PDB file of N, H, CA, C and O in Angstrom:
ATOM      1  N   MET A   1      59.416 -15.304 -51.715  1.00  0.00           N
ATOM      2  CA  MET A   1      58.320 -15.207 -51.047  1.00  0.00           C
ATOM      3  C   MET A   1      57.366 -14.283 -52.384  1.00  0.00           C
ATOM      4  O   MET A   1      57.766 -13.173 -52.735  1.00  0.00           O
ATOM      5  N   VAL A   2      56.347 -14.797 -52.900  1.00  0.00           N
ATOM      6  H   VAL A   2      56.022 -15.699 -52.615  1.00  0.00           H
ATOM      7  CA  VAL A   2      55.518 -14.441 -53.861  1.00  0.00           C
ATOM      8  C   VAL A   2      54.377 -14.080 -53.328  1.00  0.00           C
ATOM      9  O   VAL A   2      53.853 -14.714 -52.413  1.00  0.00           O
ATOM     10  N   GLY A   3      53.807 -12.863 -53.930  1.00  0.00           N
ATOM     11  H   GLY A   3      54.233 -12.348 -54.674  1.00  0.00           H
ATOM     12  CA  GLY A   3      52.574 -12.149 -53.031  1.00  0.00           C
ATOM     13  C   GLY A   3      51.366 -11.837 -54.510  1.00  0.00           C
ATOM     14  O   GLY A   3      51.773 -11.280 -55.529  1.00  0.00           O
ATOM     15  N   TYR A   4      50.193 -12.215 -54.385  1.00  0.00           N
ATOM     16  H   TYR A   4      49.863 -12.668 -53.558  1.00  0.00           H
ATOM     17  CA  TYR A   4      49.266 -11.777 -54.993  1.00  0.00           C
ATOM     18  C   TYR A   4      48.082 -10.824 -54.452  1.00  0.00           C
ATOM     19  O   TYR A   4      47.421 -11.110 -53.453  1.00  0.00           O
ATOM     20  N   TYR A   5      47.916  -9.835 -55.107  1.00  0.00           N
ATOM     21  H   TYR A   5      48.453  -9.602 -55.918  1.00  0.00           H
ATOM     22  CA  TYR A   5      47.039  -8.995 -54.544  1.00  0.00           C
ATOM     23  C   TYR A   5      45.850  -8.812 -55.357  1.00  0.00           C
ATOM     24  O   TYR A   5      46.019  -8.173 -56.395  1.00  0.00           O
ATOM     25  N   PHE A   6      44.403  -9.341 -55.043  1.00  0.00           N
ATOM     26  H   PHE A   6      44.265  -9.860 -54.199  1.00  0.00           H
ATOM     27  CA  PHE A   6      43.347  -9.453 -55.643  1.00  0.00           C
ATOM     28  C   PHE A   6      42.634  -7.943 -55.346  1.00  0.00           C
ATOM     29  O   PHE A   6      41.995  -7.526 -54.380  1.00  0.00           O
ATOM     30  N   GLN A   7      43.021  -7.348 -56.566  1.00  0.00           N
ATOM     31  H   GLN A   7      43.539  -7.687 -57.351  1.00  0.00           H
ATOM     32  CA  GLN A   7      42.345  -6.014 -56.481  1.00  0.00           C
ATOM     33  C   GLN A   7      40.823  -6.007 -56.925  1.00  0.00           C
ATOM     34  O   GLN A   7      40.366  -6.578 -57.915  1.00  0.00           O
ATOM     35  N   SER A   8      40.142  -5.262 -56.012  1.00  0.00           N
ATOM     36  H   SER A   8      40.513  -4.799 -55.208  1.00  0.00           H
ATOM     37  CA  SER A   8      38.630  -5.130 -56.031  1.00  0.00           C
ATOM     38  C   SER A   8      38.139  -3.767 -55.473  1.00  0.00           C
ATOM     39  O   SER A   8      38.713  -3.109 -54.606  1.00  0.00           O
ATOM     40  N   SER A   9      36.735  -3.382 -56.247  1.00  0.00           N
ATOM     41  H   SER A   9      36.268  -3.916 -56.952  1.00  0.00           H
ATOM     42  CA  SER A   9      36.245  -2.041 -55.792  1.00  0.00           C
ATOM     43  C   SER A   9      35.453  -2.364 -54.364  1.00  0.00           C
ATOM     44  O   SER A   9      35.519  -3.536 -53.991  1.00  0.00           O
ATOM     45  N   LEU A  10      34.728  -1.455 -53.553  1.00  0.00           N
ATOM     46  H   LEU A  10      34.673  -0.503 -53.856  1.00  0.00           H
ATOM     47  CA  LEU A  10      34.075  -1.888 -52.503  1.00  0.00           C
ATOM     48  C   LEU A  10      32.954  -2.152 -53.584  1.00  0.00           C
ATOM     49  O   LEU A  10      32.386  -3.240 -53.688  1.00  0.00           O
ATOM     50  N   LYS A  11      32.719  -1.179 -54.291  1.00  0.00           N
ATOM     51  H   LYS A  11      33.180  -0.296 -54.207  1.00  0.00           H
ATOM     52  CA  LYS A  11      31.095  -1.412 -55.093  1.00  0.00           C
ATOM     53  C   LYS A  11      31.400  -2.882 -55.413  1.00  0.00           C
ATOM     54  O   LYS A  11      30.950  -3.673 -54.584  1.00  0.00           O
ATOM     55  N   ASP A  12      32.081  -3.416 -56.461  1.00  0.00           N
ATOM     56  H   ASP A  12      32.447  -2.773 -57.135  1.00  0.00           H
ATOM     57  CA  ASP A  12      32.256  -4.320 -56.673  1.00  0.00           C
ATOM     58  C   ASP A  12      32.198  -5.675 -55.683  1.00  0.00           C
ATOM     59  O   ASP A  12      31.537  -6.634 -56.083  1.00  0.00           O
ATOM     60  N   ALA A  13      32.651  -5.727 -54.836  1.00  0.00           N
ATOM     61  H   ALA A  13      33.188  -4.948 -54.511  1.00  0.00           H
ATOM     62  CA  ALA A  13      32.578  -6.598 -53.728  1.00  0.00           C
ATOM     63  C   ALA A  13      31.029  -6.743 -53.121  1.00  0.00           C
ATOM     64  O   ALA A  13      30.304  -7.730 -52.999  1.00  0.00           O
ATOM     65  N   LEU A  14      30.823  -5.236 -52.771  1.00  0.00           N
ATOM     66  H   LEU A  14      31.412  -4.434 -52.870  1.00  0.00           H
ATOM     67  CA  LEU A  14      29.130  -5.168 -52.605  1.00  0.00           C
ATOM     68  C   LEU A  14      28.287  -5.793 -53.242  1.00  0.00           C
ATOM     69  O   LEU A  14      27.386  -6.486 -52.771  1.00  0.00           O
ATOM     70  N   GLN A  15      28.592  -5.533 -54.679  1.00  0.00           N
ATOM     71  H   GLN A  15      29.324  -4.971 -55.062  1.00  0.00           H
ATOM     72  CA  GLN A  15      27.650  -6.288 -55.467  1.00  0.00           C
ATOM     73  C   GLN A  15      27.519  -7.795 -55.563  1.00  0.00           C
ATOM     74  O   GLN A  15      26.488  -8.464 -55.627  1.00  0.00           O
ATOM     75  N   ARG A  16      29.116  -8.288 -55.558  1.00  0.00           N
ATOM     76  H   ARG A  16      29.954  -7.745 -55.506  1.00  0.00           H
ATOM     77  CA  ARG A  16      29.133  -9.774 -55.789  1.00  0.00           C
ATOM     78  C   ARG A  16      28.584 -10.569 -54.364  1.00  0.00           C
ATOM     79  O   ARG A  16      28.096 -11.698 -54.323  1.00  0.00           O
ATOM     80  N   ASN A  17      28.784  -9.754 -53.356  1.00  0.00           N
ATOM     81  H   ASN A  17      29.181  -8.837 -53.389  1.00  0.00           H
ATOM     82  CA  ASN A  17      28.196 -10.101 -52.229  1.00  0.00           C
ATOM     83  C   ASN A  17      26.966  -9.989 -52.040  1.00  0.00           C
ATOM     84  O   ASN A  17      26.608 -10.482 -50.971  1.00  0.00           O
ATOM     85  N   SER A  18      25.988  -9.435 -52.786  1.00  0.00           N
ATOM     86  H   SER A  18      26.279  -9.034 -53.654  1.00  0.00           H
ATOM     87  CA  SER A  18      24.586  -9.413 -52.702  1.00  0.00           C
ATOM     88  C   SER A  18      23.796 -10.647 -53.779  1.00  0.00           C
ATOM     89  O   SER A  18      22.594 -10.887 -53.890  1.00  0.00           O
ATOM     90  N   GLN A  19      24.695 -11.136 -54.320  1.00  0.00           N
ATOM     91  H   GLN A  19      25.672 -10.942 -54.230  1.00  0.00           H
ATOM     92  CA  GLN A  19      24.270 -12.540 -55.020  1.00  0.00           C
ATOM     93  C   GLN A  19      24.565 -13.522 -54.044  1.00  0.00           C
ATOM     94  O   GLN A  19      24.041 -14.617 -54.249  1.00  0.00           O
ATOM     95  N   ARG A  20      25.147 -13.429 -53.211  1.00  0.00           N
ATOM     96  H   ARG A  20      25.573 -12.540 -53.044  1.00  0.00           H
ATOM     97  CA  ARG A  20      25.116 -14.718 -52.069  1.00  0.00           C
ATOM     98  C   ARG A  20      23.893 -14.788 -51.051  1.00  0.00           C
ATOM     99  O   ARG A  20      23.283 -13.887 -50.476  1.00  0.00           O
ATOM    100  N   THR A  21      23.739 -16.256 -51.026  1.00  0.00           N
ATOM    101  H   THR A  21      24.234 -16.988 -51.493  1.00  0.00           H
ATOM    102  CA  THR A  21      22.668 -16.684 -49.835  1.00  0.00           C
ATOM    103  C   THR A  21      22.884 -17.325 -48.676  1.00  0.00           C
ATOM    104  O   THR A  21      23.444 -18.419 -48.736  1.00  0.00           O
ATOM    105  N   GLY A  22      22.584 -16.913 -47.696  1.00  0.00           N
ATOM    106  H   GLY A  22      22.129 -16.024 -47.647  1.00  0.00           H
ATOM    107  CA  GLY A  22      22.611 -18.145 -46.533  1.00  0.00           C
ATOM    108  C   GLY A  22      23.930 -17.812 -45.658  1.00  0.00           C
ATOM    109  O   GLY A  22      24.183 -16.640 -45.380  1.00  0.00           O
ATOM    110  N   LYS A  23      24.717 -18.813 -45.255  1.00  0.00           N
ATOM    111  H   LYS A  23      24.511 -19.765 -45.481  1.00  0.00           H
ATOM    112  CA  LYS A  23      25.834 -18.013 -44.678  1.00  0.00           C
ATOM    113  C   LYS A  23      26.918 -17.661 -45.255  1.00  0.00           C
ATOM    114  O   LYS A  23      27.919 -17.256 -44.663  1.00  0.00           O
ATOM    115  N   ALA A  24      26.779 -17.811 -46.636  1.00  0.00           N
ATOM    116  H   ALA A  24      25.966 -18.140 -47.117  1.00  0.00           H
ATOM    117  CA  ALA A  24      27.738 -16.886 -47.503  1.00  0.00           C
ATOM    118  C   ALA A  24      27.301 -15.795 -47.820  1.00  0.00           C
ATOM    119  O   ALA A  24      27.736 -15.116 -48.750  1.00  0.00           O
ATOM    120  N   TYR A  25      26.306 -15.475 -47.015  1.00  0.00           N
ATOM    121  H   TYR A  25      25.953 -16.026 -46.259  1.00  0.00           H
ATOM    122  CA  TYR A  25      25.926 -13.383 -47.538  1.00  0.00           C
ATOM    123  C   TYR A  25      26.609 -12.831 -46.107  1.00  0.00           C
ATOM    124  O   TYR A  25      26.252 -13.322 -45.036  1.00  0.00           O
ATOM    125  N   ILE A  26      27.479 -11.918 -46.167  1.00  0.00           N
ATOM    126  H   ILE A  26      27.769 -11.519 -47.038  1.00  0.00           H
ATOM    127  CA  ILE A  26      27.915 -11.141 -45.357  1.00  0.00           C
ATOM    128  C   ILE A  26      26.975  -9.702 -45.259  1.00  0.00           C
ATOM    129  O   ILE A  26      26.574  -9.117 -46.266  1.00  0.00           O
ATOM    130  N   PRO A  27      26.796  -9.405 -44.345  1.00  0.00           N
ATOM    131  CA  PRO A  27      26.130  -8.141 -44.012  1.00  0.00           C
ATOM    132  C   PRO A  27      26.991  -6.909 -44.605  1.00  0.00           C
ATOM    133  O   PRO A  27      28.183  -6.928 -44.298  1.00  0.00           O
ATOM    134  N   ALA A  28      26.508  -5.745 -45.486  1.00  0.00           N
ATOM    135  H   ALA A  28      25.540  -5.729 -45.736  1.00  0.00           H
ATOM    136  CA  ALA A  28      27.305  -4.829 -46.026  1.00  0.00           C
ATOM    137  C   ALA A  28      28.042  -4.192 -45.050  1.00  0.00           C
ATOM    138  O   ALA A  28      29.154  -3.838 -45.440  1.00  0.00           O
ATOM    139  N   LYS A  29      27.767  -3.929 -43.876  1.00  0.00           N
ATOM    140  H   LYS A  29      26.863  -4.217 -43.559  1.00  0.00           H
ATOM    141  CA  LYS A  29      28.567  -3.373 -42.833  1.00  0.00           C
ATOM    142  C   LYS A  29      29.597  -4.028 -42.619  1.00  0.00           C
ATOM    143  O   LYS A  29      30.533  -3.387 -42.141  1.00  0.00           O
ATOM    144  N   GLY A  30      29.803  -5.456 -42.873  1.00  0.00           N
ATOM    145  H   GLY A  30      29.043  -5.977 -43.261  1.00  0.00           H
ATOM    146  CA  GLY A  30      31.086  -6.297 -42.620  1.00  0.00           C
ATOM    147  C   GLY A  30      31.782  -6.271 -43.744  1.00  0.00           C
ATOM    148  O   GLY A  30      32.997  -6.148 -43.590  1.00  0.00           O
ATOM    149  N   VAL A  31      31.484  -6.329 -44.557  1.00  0.00           N
ATOM    150  H   VAL A  31      30.497  -6.428 -44.681  1.00  0.00           H
ATOM    151  CA  VAL A  31      32.276  -5.579 -46.039  1.00  0.00           C
ATOM    152  C   VAL A  31      32.849  -4.798 -45.846  1.00  0.00           C
ATOM    153  O   VAL A  31      34.073  -4.822 -45.720  1.00  0.00           O
ATOM    154  N   LEU A  32      31.992  -3.669 -45.745  1.00  0.00           N
ATOM    155  H   LEU A  32      30.998  -3.650 -45.846  1.00  0.00           H
ATOM    156  CA  LEU A  32      32.776  -2.214 -45.917  1.00  0.00           C
ATOM    157  C   LEU A  32      34.038  -2.370 -44.673  1.00  0.00           C
ATOM    158  O   LEU A  32      35.189  -2.049 -44.967  1.00  0.00           O
ATOM    159  N   ARG A  33      33.738  -2.831 -43.431  1.00  0.00           N
ATOM    160  H   ARG A  33      32.802  -3.092 -43.192  1.00  0.00           H
ATOM    161  CA  ARG A  33      34.459  -2.758 -42.234  1.00  0.00           C
ATOM    162  C   ARG A  33      35.857  -3.646 -42.661  1.00  0.00           C
ATOM    163  O   ARG A  33      36.893  -3.335 -42.073  1.00  0.00           O
ATOM    164  N   MET A  34      35.895  -4.462 -43.412  1.00  0.00           N
ATOM    165  H   MET A  34      35.053  -4.715 -43.889  1.00  0.00           H
ATOM    166  CA  MET A  34      37.224  -5.461 -44.007  1.00  0.00           C
ATOM    167  C   MET A  34      37.482  -4.363 -44.959  1.00  0.00           C
ATOM    168  O   MET A  34      38.558  -3.822 -44.703  1.00  0.00           O
ATOM    169  N   TYR A  35      36.901  -3.876 -45.913  1.00  0.00           N
ATOM    170  H   TYR A  35      36.027  -4.315 -46.121  1.00  0.00           H
ATOM    171  CA  TYR A  35      37.247  -3.248 -46.990  1.00  0.00           C
ATOM    172  C   TYR A  35      38.203  -2.199 -46.526  1.00  0.00           C
ATOM    173  O   TYR A  35      39.227  -2.057 -47.194  1.00  0.00           O
ATOM    174  N   GLN A  36      37.996  -1.345 -45.342  1.00  0.00           N
ATOM    175  H   GLN A  36      37.165  -1.459 -44.799  1.00  0.00           H
ATOM    176  CA  GLN A  36      38.460  -0.133 -44.943  1.00  0.00           C
ATOM    177  C   GLN A  36      39.853  -0.896 -44.075  1.00  0.00           C
ATOM    178  O   GLN A  36      40.720  -0.051 -43.852  1.00  0.00           O
ATOM    179  N   ARG A  37      40.176  -2.145 -43.616  1.00  0.00           N
ATOM    180  H   ARG A  37      39.471  -2.831 -43.797  1.00  0.00           H
ATOM    181  CA  ARG A  37      41.127  -2.572 -42.865  1.00  0.00           C
ATOM    182  C   ARG A  37      41.917  -2.901 -43.787  1.00  0.00           C
ATOM    183  O   ARG A  37      43.118  -2.939 -43.521  1.00  0.00           O
ATOM    184  N   LEU A  38      41.445  -3.234 -45.153  1.00  0.00           N
ATOM    185  H   LEU A  38      40.469  -3.203 -45.369  1.00  0.00           H
ATOM    186  CA  LEU A  38      42.612  -3.433 -46.124  1.00  0.00           C
ATOM    187  C   LEU A  38      43.735  -3.060 -46.122  1.00  0.00           C
ATOM    188  O   LEU A  38      43.923  -1.883 -45.816  1.00  0.00           O
ATOM    189  N   GLU A  39      44.602  -3.698 -46.375  1.00  0.00           N
ATOM    190  H   GLU A  39      44.449  -4.655 -46.624  1.00  0.00           H
ATOM    191  CA  GLU A  39      46.203  -3.366 -46.618  1.00  0.00           C
ATOM    192  C   GLU A  39      47.012  -3.805 -47.953  1.00  0.00           C
ATOM    193  O   GLU A  39      47.475  -4.934 -48.118  1.00  0.00           O
ATOM    194  N   ILE A  40      47.098  -2.891 -48.745  1.00  0.00           N
ATOM    195  H   ILE A  40      46.722  -1.974 -48.611  1.00  0.00           H
ATOM    196  CA  ILE A  40      47.936  -3.258 -49.984  1.00  0.00           C
ATOM    197  C   ILE A  40      49.304  -3.758 -49.637  1.00  0.00           C
ATOM    198  O   ILE A  40      50.210  -3.166 -49.051  1.00  0.00           O
ATOM    199  N   PRO A  41      49.268  -4.825 -50.062  1.00  0.00           N
ATOM    200  CA  PRO A  41      51.073  -5.332 -49.601  1.00  0.00           C
ATOM    201  C   PRO A  41      52.199  -4.717 -50.650  1.00  0.00           C
ATOM    202  O   PRO A  41      52.035  -4.333 -51.808  1.00  0.00           O
ATOM    203  N   SER A  42      53.449  -4.761 -49.809  1.00  0.00           N
ATOM    204  H   SER A  42      53.583  -5.073 -48.869  1.00  0.00           H
ATOM    205  CA  SER A  42      54.401  -3.927 -50.457  1.00  0.00           C
ATOM    206  C   SER A  42      55.706  -4.690 -50.550  1.00  0.00           C
ATOM    207  O   SER A  42      55.669  -5.889 -50.275  1.00  0.00           O
ATOM    208  N   TYR A  43      56.840  -4.147 -50.901  1.00  0.00           N
ATOM    209  H   TYR A  43      56.871  -3.172 -51.124  1.00  0.00           H
ATOM    210  CA  TYR A  43      58.034  -5.159 -50.909  1.00  0.00           C
ATOM    211  C   TYR A  43      58.686  -5.033 -49.588  1.00  0.00           C
ATOM    212  O   TYR A  43      59.277  -5.930 -48.986  1.00  0.00           O
ATOM    213  N   SER A  44      58.532  -3.975 -49.262  1.00  0.00           N
ATOM    214  H   SER A  44      58.052  -3.246 -49.751  1.00  0.00           H
ATOM    215  CA  SER A  44      58.990  -3.963 -47.468  1.00  0.00           C
ATOM    216  C   SER A  44      58.703  -4.861 -46.618  1.00  0.00           C
ATOM    217  O   SER A  44      59.290  -4.913 -45.537  1.00  0.00           O
ATOM    218  N   GLU A  45      57.722  -5.743 -46.974  1.00  0.00           N
ATOM    219  H   GLU A  45      57.244  -5.700 -47.852  1.00  0.00           H
ATOM    220  CA  GLU A  45      57.147  -7.118 -46.566  1.00  0.00           C
ATOM    221  C   GLU A  45      57.815  -8.377 -46.641  1.00  0.00           C
ATOM    222  O   GLU A  45      57.500  -9.449 -46.124  1.00  0.00           O
ATOM    223  N   GLY A  46      58.858  -8.057 -47.418  1.00  0.00           N
ATOM    224  H   GLY A  46      59.113  -7.186 -47.838  1.00  0.00           H
ATOM    225  CA  GLY A  46      59.787  -9.252 -47.764  1.00  0.00           C
ATOM    226  C   GLY A  46      59.287  -9.999 -48.920  1.00  0.00           C
ATOM    227  O   GLY A  46      59.888 -11.052 -49.132  1.00  0.00           O
ATOM    228  N   PHE A  47      58.407  -9.728 -49.654  1.00  0.00           N
ATOM    229  H   PHE A  47      57.919  -8.872 -49.481  1.00  0.00           H
ATOM    230  CA  PHE A  47      58.024 -10.217 -50.828  1.00  0.00           C
ATOM    231  C   PHE A  47      59.349 -10.018 -52.209  1.00  0.00           C
ATOM    232  O   PHE A  47      59.894  -8.960 -52.526  1.00  0.00           O
ATOM    233  N   ASP A  48      59.568 -11.297 -52.774  1.00  0.00           N
ATOM    234  H   ASP A  48      59.125 -12.156 -52.517  1.00  0.00           H
ATOM    235  CA  ASP A  48      60.629 -11.035 -53.737  1.00  0.00           C
ATOM    236  C   ASP A  48      59.812 -10.610 -54.814  1.00  0.00           C
ATOM    237  O   ASP A  48      60.278  -9.617 -55.373  1.00  0.00           O
ATOM    238  N   GLN A  49      58.339 -11.189 -55.475  1.00  0.00           N
ATOM    239  H   GLN A  49      57.960 -11.995 -55.021  1.00  0.00           H
ATOM    240  CA  GLN A  49      57.587 -10.682 -56.541  1.00  0.00           C
ATOM    241  C   GLN A  49      56.043 -10.468 -55.873  1.00  0.00           C
ATOM    242  O   GLN A  49      55.499 -11.062 -54.942  1.00  0.00           O
ATOM    243  N   LEU A  50      55.654  -9.562 -56.589  1.00  0.00           N
ATOM    244  H   LEU A  50      56.096  -9.079 -57.345  1.00  0.00           H
ATOM    245  CA  LEU A  50      53.920  -9.432 -56.155  1.00  0.00           C
ATOM    246  C   LEU A  50      53.775  -8.891 -57.246  1.00  0.00           C
ATOM    247  O   LEU A  50      54.475  -8.111 -57.893  1.00  0.00           O
ATOM    248  N   TYR A  51      52.101  -9.703 -57.530  1.00  0.00           N
ATOM    249  H   TYR A  51      51.533 -10.336 -57.004  1.00  0.00           H
ATOM    250  CA  TYR A  51      51.316  -9.609 -58.774  1.00  0.00           C
ATOM    251  C   TYR A  51      49.924  -9.162 -58.158  1.00  0.00           C
ATOM    252  O   TYR A  51      49.482  -9.616 -57.102  1.00  0.00           O
ATOM    253  N   VAL A  52      49.249  -8.156 -58.998  1.00  0.00           N
ATOM    254  H   VAL A  52      49.608  -7.787 -59.855  1.00  0.00           H
ATOM    255  CA  VAL A  52      48.157  -7.749 -58.988  1.00  0.00           C
ATOM    256  C   VAL A  52      47.095  -8.402 -59.998  1.00  0.00           C
ATOM    257  O   VAL A  52      47.233  -8.270 -61.214  1.00  0.00           O
ATOM    258  N   VAL A  53      45.994  -9.137 -59.411  1.00  0.00           N
ATOM    259  H   VAL A  53      45.882  -9.244 -58.423  1.00  0.00           H
ATOM    260  CA  VAL A  53      45.033 -10.060 -60.130  1.00  0.00           C
ATOM    261  C   VAL A  53      43.963  -9.317 -60.288  1.00  0.00           C
ATOM    262  O   VAL A  53      43.592  -8.965 -59.168  1.00  0.00           O
ATOM    263  N   THR A  54      43.201  -8.851 -61.200  1.00  0.00           N
ATOM    264  H   THR A  54      43.502  -9.137 -62.110  1.00  0.00           H
ATOM    265  CA  THR A  54      41.704  -8.296 -61.337  1.00  0.00           C
ATOM    266  C   THR A  54      41.184  -9.226 -62.559  1.00  0.00           C
ATOM    267  O   THR A  54      41.705 -10.057 -63.303  1.00  0.00           O
ATOM    268  N   ILE A  55      39.897  -8.671 -62.390  1.00  0.00           N
ATOM    269  H   ILE A  55      39.474  -7.997 -61.785  1.00  0.00           H
ATOM    270  CA  ILE A  55      38.923  -9.463 -63.482  1.00  0.00           C
ATOM    271  C   ILE A  55      38.578  -8.681 -64.555  1.00  0.00           C
ATOM    272  O   ILE A  55      38.387  -7.479 -64.375  1.00  0.00           O
ATOM    273  N   ASP A  56      38.417  -9.399 -66.142  1.00  0.00           N
ATOM    274  H   ASP A  56      38.573 -10.376 -66.289  1.00  0.00           H
ATOM    275  CA  ASP A  56      38.388  -8.377 -67.064  1.00  0.00           C
ATOM    276  C   ASP A  56      37.301  -8.600 -67.041  1.00  0.00           C
ATOM    277  O   ASP A  56      36.807  -9.703 -66.804  1.00  0.00           O
ATOM    278  N   PRO A  57      36.382  -6.991 -67.428  1.00  0.00           N
ATOM    279  CA  PRO A  57      34.845  -6.955 -67.073  1.00  0.00           C
ATOM    280  C   PRO A  57      34.540  -7.835 -68.665  1.00  0.00           C
ATOM    281  O   PRO A  57      33.499  -8.471 -68.501  1.00  0.00           O
ATOM    282  N   GLN A  58      34.761  -7.929 -69.244  1.00  0.00           N
ATOM    283  H   GLN A  58      35.607  -7.412 -69.378  1.00  0.00           H
ATOM    284  CA  GLN A  58      34.273  -8.778 -70.701  1.00  0.00           C
ATOM    285  C   GLN A  58      34.459  -9.764 -70.532  1.00  0.00           C
ATOM    286  O   GLN A  58      33.420 -10.398 -70.715  1.00  0.00           O
ATOM    287  N   THR A  59      35.473 -10.540 -70.182  1.00  0.00           N
ATOM    288  H   THR A  59      36.317 -10.025 -70.034  1.00  0.00           H
ATOM    289  CA  THR A  59      35.359 -11.843 -70.373  1.00  0.00           C
ATOM    290  C   THR A  59      34.934 -12.594 -68.757  1.00  0.00           C
ATOM    291  O   THR A  59      34.178 -13.566 -68.745  1.00  0.00           O
ATOM    292  N   SER A  60      35.445 -12.085 -67.590  1.00  0.00           N
ATOM    293  H   SER A  60      36.059 -11.295 -67.600  1.00  0.00           H
ATOM    294  CA  SER A  60      35.394 -12.443 -66.167  1.00  0.00           C
ATOM    295  C   SER A  60      36.757 -13.233 -65.895  1.00  0.00           C
ATOM    296  O   SER A  60      37.115 -13.630 -64.786  1.00  0.00           O
ATOM    297  N   GLN A  61      37.396 -13.380 -66.991  1.00  0.00           N
ATOM    298  H   GLN A  61      37.104 -13.058 -67.892  1.00  0.00           H
ATOM    299  CA  GLN A  61      38.827 -14.198 -66.401  1.00  0.00           C
ATOM    300  C   GLN A  61      39.647 -13.376 -65.595  1.00  0.00           C
ATOM    301  O   GLN A  61      39.513 -12.157 -65.491  1.00  0.00           O
ATOM    302  N   PHE A  62      40.513 -14.081 -65.017  1.00  0.00           N
ATOM    303  H   PHE A  62      40.621 -15.072 -65.102  1.00  0.00           H
ATOM    304  CA  PHE A  62      41.264 -13.293 -64.075  1.00  0.00           C
ATOM    305  C   PHE A  62      42.590 -12.684 -65.255  1.00  0.00           C
ATOM    306  O   PHE A  62      43.010 -13.079 -66.343  1.00  0.00           O
ATOM    307  N   LEU A  63      42.882 -11.665 -64.436  1.00  0.00           N
ATOM    308  H   LEU A  63      42.541 -11.344 -63.553  1.00  0.00           H
ATOM    309  CA  LEU A  63      43.853 -10.732 -65.148  1.00  0.00           C
ATOM    310  C   LEU A  63      45.377 -10.827 -64.467  1.00  0.00           C
ATOM    311  O   LEU A  63      45.519 -10.010 -63.557  1.00  0.00           O
ATOM    312  N   VAL A  64      46.116 -11.358 -64.633  1.00  0.00           N
ATOM    313  H   VAL A  64      46.001 -12.023 -65.372  1.00  0.00           H
ATOM    314  CA  VAL A  64      47.670 -11.062 -63.924  1.00  0.00           C
ATOM    315  C   VAL A  64      48.633 -10.488 -64.426  1.00  0.00           C
ATOM    316  O   VAL A  64      49.263 -10.808 -65.433  1.00  0.00           O
ATOM    317  N   ARG A  65      48.822  -9.357 -63.533  1.00  0.00           N
ATOM    318  H   ARG A  65      48.310  -9.096 -62.715  1.00  0.00           H
ATOM    319  CA  ARG A  65      50.281  -8.423 -64.128  1.00  0.00           C
ATOM    320  C   ARG A  65      51.187  -8.253 -62.814  1.00  0.00           C
ATOM    321  O   ARG A  65      50.847  -8.269 -61.631  1.00  0.00           O
ATOM    322  N   GLU A  66      52.542  -8.073 -63.444  1.00  0.00           N
ATOM    323  H   GLU A  66      52.819  -8.061 -64.405  1.00  0.00           H
ATOM    324  CA  GLU A  66      53.559  -7.387 -62.169  1.00  0.00           C
ATOM    325  C   GLU A  66      53.042  -6.558 -61.807  1.00  0.00           C
ATOM    326  O   GLU A  66      52.224  -5.938 -62.487  1.00  0.00           O
ATOM    327  N   TRP A  67      53.396  -6.234 -60.433  1.00  0.00           N
ATOM    328  H   TRP A  67      54.060  -6.738 -59.881  1.00  0.00           H
ATOM    329  CA  TRP A  67      53.220  -4.994 -59.439  1.00  0.00           C
ATOM    330  C   TRP A  67      53.751  -3.663 -60.019  1.00  0.00           C
ATOM    331  O   TRP A  67      54.739  -3.830 -60.734  1.00  0.00           O
ATOM    332  N   GLY A  68      53.503  -2.892 -59.940  1.00  0.00           N
ATOM    333  H   GLY A  68      52.701  -2.757 -59.359  1.00  0.00           H
ATOM    334  CA  GLY A  68      53.611  -1.630 -60.229  1.00  0.00           C
ATOM    335  C   GLY A  68      53.196  -0.312 -60.124  1.00  0.00           C
ATOM    336  O   GLY A  68      51.983  -0.234 -59.926  1.00  0.00           O
ATOM    337  N   ASP A  69      53.832   0.862 -60.193  1.00  0.00           N
ATOM    338  H   ASP A  69      54.816   0.798 -60.354  1.00  0.00           H
ATOM    339  CA  ASP A  69      53.029   1.947 -60.031  1.00  0.00           C
ATOM    340  C   ASP A  69      51.236   2.537 -59.733  1.00  0.00           C
ATOM    341  O   ASP A  69      50.819   3.454 -59.026  1.00  0.00           O
ATOM    342  N   GLU A  70      50.506   1.547 -60.618  1.00  0.00           N
ATOM    343  H   GLU A  70      50.844   0.802 -61.193  1.00  0.00           H
ATOM    344  CA  GLU A  70      49.146   2.056 -61.263  1.00  0.00           C
ATOM    345  C   GLU A  70      48.144   1.386 -59.783  1.00  0.00           C
ATOM    346  O   GLU A  70      46.990   1.699 -59.491  1.00  0.00           O
ATOM    347  N   VAL A  71      48.975   0.496 -59.126  1.00  0.00           N
ATOM    348  H   VAL A  71      49.912   0.242 -59.363  1.00  0.00           H
ATOM    349  CA  VAL A  71      47.751   0.312 -57.858  1.00  0.00           C
ATOM    350  C   VAL A  71      47.894   1.265 -56.385  1.00  0.00           C
ATOM    351  O   VAL A  71      47.054   1.152 -55.493  1.00  0.00           O
TER     352      VAL A  71
END
């Protein structure tokens, strides 16, 4: 089983959410509550491979790297 962890800071999540409108917008309280519940995956959950996905600030492209201690 392969897992992808989409790493995001709370600041970035709130900023992206503020650009949403209508039903896509989530109150900041809801974003914060879900962020606090986020569990970082681990190999002990049965993953054969884990990857971390981030967004390159210069290009806005997804960057995918193998799981490491930096998470």
